[in-house]
C-alpha positions in Angstrom: 5.0 -4.6 11.4 5.3 -5.2 7.5 3.4 -2.8 5.0 3.0 -4.7 1.3 3.1 -1.9 -1.0 1.0 -3.2 -4.3 1.7 -1.9 -7.7 0.5 1.4 -8.4 0.9 2.2 -4.4 2.8 4.4 -2.3 2.9 4.8 1.5 4.6 7.1 4.3 5.1 6.5 7.5 7.4 7.1 10.6 7.2 3.0 11.8 7.3 -0.1 10.9 8.7 -1.8 7.6 7.4 -1.3 4.2 8.2 -3.8 1.6 7.6 -4.2 -2.4 7.9 -7.1 -4.1 9.4 -6.1 -7.7 10.0 -7.7 -11.2 9.8 -5.7 -14.2 7.9 -3.1 -12.1 10.2 -0.5 -10.3 10.4 0.5 -6.2 11.5 3.6 -5.1 12.7 3.9 -0.9 12.9 7.4 0.3 14.2 7.7 3.8 14.6 11.2 5.7 18.0 11.1 8.4 16.6 14.1 10.1 13.0 13.3 10.7 13.3 9.4 10.7 10.1 9.2 8.2 10.4 7.3 5.1 8.1 6.0 2.2 8.1 3.3 -0.9 6.6 3.7 -4.2 5.5 0.7 -6.6 5.8 1.7 -10.2 4.2 -0.3 -13.0 5.2 1.6 -16.3 7.3 5.2 -17.3 4.5 7.1 -18.4 0.9 6.3 -18.7 -0.2 5.4 -22.1 -3.8 7.5 -22.1 -5.3 10.0 -19.7 -5.6 8.5 -16.4 -7.8 9.4 -13.2 -5.7 10.9 -10.7 -6.1 7.9 -8.7 -3.7 5.7 -10.8 -0.9 8.1 -10.5 1.0 5.9 -8.3 1.2 3.6 -11.4 3.2 5.7 -13.4 6.7 7.3 -12.8 6.1 10.8 -14.5 3.1 11.1 -13.0 3.3 9.5 -9.3 6.9 10.3 -8.4 6.2 13.9 -8.0 3.5 13.4 -5.9 5.1 10.8 -3.5 8.3 13.2 -3.6 5.7 16.2 -2.4 4.6 14.0 0.1 7.8 13.0 2.2 8.8 16.9 1.6 5.7 17.7 3.2 6.8 16.0 6.7 10.7 16.1 5.9 13.0 18.3 7.0 15.0 18.6 3.2 15.6 17.4 0.3 19.1 17.0 0.9 18.4 15.1 4.2 16.4 12.3 2.1 18.1 9.5 0.6 16.8 7.7 -2.4 17.0 3.9 -3.5 15.6 2.5 -6.9 15.0 -1.2 -7.5 13.4 -3.5 -9.5 13.0 -3.9 -13.2 14.3 -6.9 -13.6 14.1 -8.9 -17.5 13.2 -12.2 -15.5 14.9 -14.5 -17.4 16.8 -14.2 -21.3 15.5 -11.1 -22.6 13.4 -10.9 -25.2 13.2 -8.9 -28.5 10.0 -7.1 -26.7 11.9 -6.6 -23.5 15.3 -4.9 -25.3 13.0 -2.8 -27.2 10.6 -1.3 -24.8 13.3 -1.6 -21.8 10.4 -0.5 -19.7 12.3 -1.3 -16.5 14.8 1.0 -17.8 13.4 3.5 -18.8 11.2 3.6 -15.3 14.4 4.2 -13.6 16.1 6.6 -16.0 13.2 8.9 -15.2 13.1 8.0 -11.3 16.8 9.6 -11.0 16.2 12.3 -13.4 12.8 13.5 -11.2 15.0 12.7 -8.2 18.2 15.1 -9.0 15.4 17.3 -10.5 13.7 17.8 -6.7 17.5 17.6 -5.3 17.3 14.0 -3.6 20.6 12.3 -3.5 20.4 9.0 -4.6 21.9 6.4 -2.5 22.0 3.2 -4.5 20.6 1.5 -7.3 19.9 -2.0 -8.6 17.8 -2.2 -11.4 17.8 -5.0 -14.1 18.8 -8.8 -13.7 16.9 -11.5 -14.4 14.7 -12.7 -11.6 12.4 -11.0 -9.0 13.3 -8.8 -6.1 11.9 -7.5 -2.7 13.0 -4.0 -1.8 12.2 -3.3 1.8 12.8 -0.4 4.2 12.9 -0.6 8.0 11.7 3.0 8.6 13.4 3.5 12.1 16.4 2.5 11.0 16.6 3.7 7.6 18.2 0.1 6.5 17.4 -1.0 3.3 17.7 -4.6 2.1 17.0 -5.9 -1.6 16.6 -9.4 -2.0 15.6 -12.8 -3.9 11.8 -13.1 -3.7 12.8 -16.8 -2.3 15.9 -17.0 -0.2 18.0 -20.0 -0.6 20.9 -19.6 1.6 21.2 -21.9 4.4 19.2 -24.8 2.3 20.8 -28.3 0.9 20.4 -27.7 -2.6 22.4 -30.9 -3.6 19.9 -33.3 -2.0 18.3 -36.5 -4.5 15.3 -35.6 -5.9 12.9 -39.0 -6.4 11.0 -38.0 -9.4 7.2 -38.8 -8.9 6.0 -41.9 -10.1 2.6 -42.3 -12.1 1.1 -43.9 -8.8 2.3 -40.7 -7.0 0.4 -38.4 -9.1 -2.7 -40.6 -9.5 -3.0 -40.9 -5.9 -2.5 -37.1 -5.5 -5.3 -36.3 -8.3 -7.5 -38.7 -6.4 -7.4 -37.1 -3.3 -8.2 -33.3 -5.0 -10.6 -35.1 -7.7 -13.8 -34.3 -5.8 -14.8 -30.7 -6.9 -18.9 -30.0 -6.9 -20.9 -31.0 -9.9 -22.2 -27.8 -10.3 -18.5 -26.3 -11.6 -18.8 -28.6 -14.3 -22.3 -27.6 -15.2 -21.2 -23.9 -15.0 -18.4 -24.8 -17.2 -20.0 -26.6 -20.0 -22.9 -23.9 -20.0 -20.1 -21.1 -20.0 -18.3 -23.5 -23.0 -21.9 -23.7 -25.2 -22.9 -20.3 -24.8 -26.1 -21.5 -23.6 -27.4 -20.3 -19.8 -30.4 -21.4 -18.1 -30.7 -18.8 -15.0 -33.0 -21.4 -13.3 -31.0 -24.0 -13.7 -28.3 -22.0 -12.5 -29.7 -20.6 -9.5 -31.0 -24.5 -8.3 -27.5 -25.4 -8.8 -25.8 -23.0 -6.8 -28.5 -23.0 -3.7 -27.8 -26.7 -3.3 -24.9 -25.7 -1.4 -24.9 -23.2 1.2 -21.2 -22.7 1.5 -20.8 -22.0 -2.6 -24.1 -19.7 -2.0 -22.5 -17.6 0.4 -19.3 -17.3 -1.7 -21.0 -16.4 -4.7 -22.8 -13.6 -2.7 -19.8 -12.4 -1.2 -17.9 -11.8 -4.4 -21.0 -10.4 -6.0 -21.1 -7.8 -3.3 -17.5 -7.0 -4.1 -15.8 -3.8 -5.0 -14.9 -5.2 -8.0 -18.2 -5.8 -9.3 -19.2 -1.8 -8.4 -23.0 -2.7 -7.5 -24.8 0.3 -6.4 -26.8 -1.7 -3.9 -26.1 -5.1 -2.3 -27.8 -8.7 -3.6 -29.0 -10.9 -0.9 -29.8 -14.1 -2.9 -28.9 -15.5 -6.2 -32.0 -14.6 -7.9 -31.3 -11.1 -7.3 -27.7 -11.5 -8.1 -28.8 -13.1 -11.8 -31.1 -9.9 -12.1 -28.4 -7.4 -11.5 -25.2 -9.2 -12.9 -27.0 -11.2 -15.9 -26.5 -15.2 -16.1 -23.1 -15.4 -17.8 -21.4 -13.0 -15.3 -23.1 -15.2 -12.3 -21.5 -18.4 -14.3 -17.8 -16.6 -13.9 -18.5 -15.8 -10.0 -19.7 -19.4 -9.5 -16.5 -20.8 -10.9 -14.3 -18.1 -9.5 -15.4 -19.1 -6.4 -15.1 -22.7 -6.5 -11.7 -22.3 -8.0 -10.7 -20.4 -5.4 -11.7 -23.1 -2.7 -9.6 -25.4 -5.4 -6.4 -23.6 -5.3 -6.3 -22.4 -1.7 -6.7 -26.2 -0.3 -2.6 -26.4 -1.0 0.2 -25.8 1.2 2.9 -23.2 0.1 4.8 -24.8 -2.6 4.1 -22.1 -5.2 2.7 -19.6 -3.6 4.4 -16.7 -2.6 1.8 -15.6 -0.2 -1.6 -16.3 1.0 -3.5 -16.9 -1.8 -1.0 -16.2 -4.2 -1.7 -19.2 -6.9 -5.4 -18.4 -6.5 -4.6 -14.4 -7.1 -2.7 -15.4 -9.9 -5.0 -17.5 -12.0 -7.4 -15.0 -10.9 -5.5 -12.3 -12.4 -4.5 -14.1 -15.7 -8.5 -15.1 -16.4 -9.4 -11.3 -16.0 -6.4 -10.4 -18.2 -7.3 -12.8 -21.1 -10.9 -11.8 -20.6 -9.8 -8.5 -21.7 -7.4 -9.7 -24.3 -10.0 -11.7 -25.8 -12.6 -8.5 -25.7 -9.9 -6.4 -27.4 -8.9 -9.0 -30.3 -12.3 -10.5 -30.8 -10.5 -13.6 -31.6 -11.9 -16.0 -28.9 -15.0 -15.5 -26.9 -14.1 -13.4 -23.8 -16.1 -15.8 -21.3 -13.8 -19.1 -22.4 -10.8 -16.9 -21.9 -11.6 -16.1 -18.7 -12.4 -19.8 -17.9 -9.5 -20.7 -19.6 -7.3 -18.3 -17.6 -8.7 -19.5 -13.9 -8.0 -23.2 -15.1 -4.4 -22.6 -16.7 -2.5 -23.3 -14.1 -4.6 -26.0 -12.2 -1.9 -28.5 -12.8 -0.1 -26.8 -9.9 -2.4 -28.0 -7.5 -1.5 -31.1 -8.0 2.2 -30.6 -7.8 2.4 -28.1 -5.1 3.3 -30.7 -1.9 5.7 -31.9 -3.9 7.3 -28.3 -4.7 7.0 -27.4 -1.1 9.7 -30.0 -0.2 12.1 -28.7 -3.1 11.0 -24.9 -2.9 14.5 -23.2 -2.5 16.0 -25.5 -5.1 13.4 -25.5 -7.6 13.3 -21.5 -7.2 17.3 -21.5 -7.6 17.1 -23.5 -10.5 14.5 -21.3 -12.6 16.5 -17.8 -11.9 20.0 -18.8 -12.2 19.2 -20.3 -15.5 16.1 -18.6 -16.6 14.5 -21.6 -17.5 11.1 -21.9 -18.1 9.3 -23.6 -15.1 7.9 -26.4 -16.8 11.8 -27.6 -17.8 12.7 -27.0 -14.0 9.6 -29.2 -13.4 10.4 -32.3 -15.5 13.7 -32.2 -14.3 12.9 -32.7 -10.6 10.0 -34.4 -10.5 9.8 -36.2 -13.6 6.1 -34.3 -14.7 5.4 -30.5 -15.0 2.1 -29.0 -13.9 0.8 -28.5 -18.0 0.8 -32.3 -18.0 -0.5 -32.5 -14.5 -3.0 -30.5 -15.6 -4.0 -32.1 -18.6 -4.4 -35.4 -16.5 -6.8 -33.5 -13.9 -8.9 -32.0 -16.3 -9.4 -35.1 -17.6 -10.1 -36.7 -14.4 -12.7 -33.8 -14.0 -14.1 -34.0 -17.5 -13.5 -30.6 -18.5 -13.7 -29.4 -22.2 -11.5 -30.2 -24.7 -10.5 -26.6 -25.6 -9.7 -25.8 -21.8 -7.6 -28.7 -21.5 -5.6 -27.7 -24.5 -4.7 -23.9 -22.6 -3.8 -26.0 -20.0 -1.3 -28.3 -21.6 0.0 -25.5 -24.0 -0.1 -22.2 -21.9 3.6 -22.3 -21.9 4.5 -23.3 -25.4 1.1 -21.8 -27.2 2.7 -22.5 -30.6 2.0 -26.0 -30.5 -2.1 -25.7 -29.9 -3.6 -27.7 -32.9 -7.4 -26.6 -32.1 -7.6 -23.5 -30.3 -4.7 -21.4 -31.0 -5.9 -17.7 -30.7 -7.4 -18.7 -27.1 -4.3 -20.4 -26.0 -2.2 -17.4 -26.9 -4.4 -15.3 -25.3 -3.8 -17.1 -22.2 -0.1 -17.0 -22.8 0.3 -13.5 -23.1 -2.2 -13.3 -20.2 0.1 -15.6 -18.2 3.8 -14.2 -19.5 2.0 -10.6 -18.6 0.9 -11.3 -15.0 4.3 -13.3 -14.3 6.5 -10.1 -14.9 4.2 -7.8 -13.4 3.2 -9.3 -10.2 6.1 -11.6 -9.3 4.7 -11.5 -5.4 2.3 -13.9 -6.3 3.7 -17.3 -7.2 6.8 -19.0 -8.3 7.1 -19.1 -11.8 9.0 -18.1 -15.1 7.3 -18.3 -18.5 9.8 -18.6 -21.8 9.6 -15.1 -23.2 10.8 -17.2 -26.9 7.0 -17.3 -28.2 6.1 -13.8 -26.9 6.7 -12.2 -30.6 4.1 -15.3 -32.2 1.5 -14.7 -29.6 1.6 -10.5 -30.3 1.5 -11.2 -33.8 -1.1 -13.7 -34.1 -3.5 -11.6 -31.9 -3.0 -8.8 -33.6 -0.7 -6.6 -31.5 2.6 -4.9 -32.0 5.9 -5.0 -29.8 5.2 -1.2 -29.3 1.6 -2.1 -27.7 3.0 -4.0 -24.8 3.0 -0.9 -22.3 -1.0 -0.6 -23.5 -1.6 -4.1 -22.5 0.7 -4.1 -19.2 -1.3 -1.1 -18.4 -4.1 -3.5 -18.0 -2.9 -5.0 -15.1 -3.9 -1.7 -13.1 -7.4 -3.0 -14.0 -7.7 -6.4 -13.0 -8.4 -6.2 -9.5 
């Protein structure tokens, strides 16, 4: 049995395998060779950026690692019988100025080494840095620790000839996925216009039983934090308000759209959707912090930013190891690799799909330019917010999908949105609040 340790998580056990997918985060594996127990911790930042509740300690090296070690020592024999392995902290591609200035992965690693030494725990291996995400796995019964690429490419034929997609290929794929509920377009337009009609919302949702059930399930999820469950759309509107219900509706609809595709980009079940959802929530928070864009529009833009991947996913699935290798070996933005291999990238495919759906121009611009926000003409603040959210998700949740976002525009985005490089830890810290 494999237990996936999420960001900010830790687990100690005497059986099975523990695994963490690491980008710029750092993982610490501990194994007691006498008691034959092991543990794994997945760390987001070196230290808190402000006061935190105790439940959030696992996200930080200074706060969480001592707790993790204490938990091991409660069950282990002696500290000297424990072996530690540290991995992760990748720069993910060519290091940006922000990467070099902040050196977050290196700082986490240094703090972990100091804390482990202070507790008398020998360090067996440190493999921190590099330019691509890794998977840290601890097989608890044997104590075997592996550090591997997120996608294994050994044994695959990476030299086969790839036929670029034709306009007909793209048109046929778009035609297959073109149909989405009309309520989706009505909701997107309501959000764009800022004019909400609760009665119309409820009537539209209730036309589709599956959508109604999915919306109510999301309303009653732990993320919404309602003190009581709601059992009808009218009740949900009363407790959550029109704008929130609209966001939940488009979330439910595009959960289905993203989930229809096979496993081209996704690294786990629902990975593409989870990345889009995380980017949406992060973009919404950035818009709220800066007041330069409407948070509800930023949420919608974040949810739709990668919709072009739905068009290309089945084609990426056939060349997945090659696609991954070309991204990681040269630190190249995924759009340039897509163009080289398929003749089109997911931003252009997303533009074509967005136009076929009749999505508002503001959102289409975010789809087109979220990898190159400097090219935005009419919605600069919004596009840069989506780029920054996508960039942070790509670096700190690399377990969700195969992608690489060029860090070159990062400084420009931070400047435009009113942030400094020194604010990055605070922005990265938002990752813990979006799921």
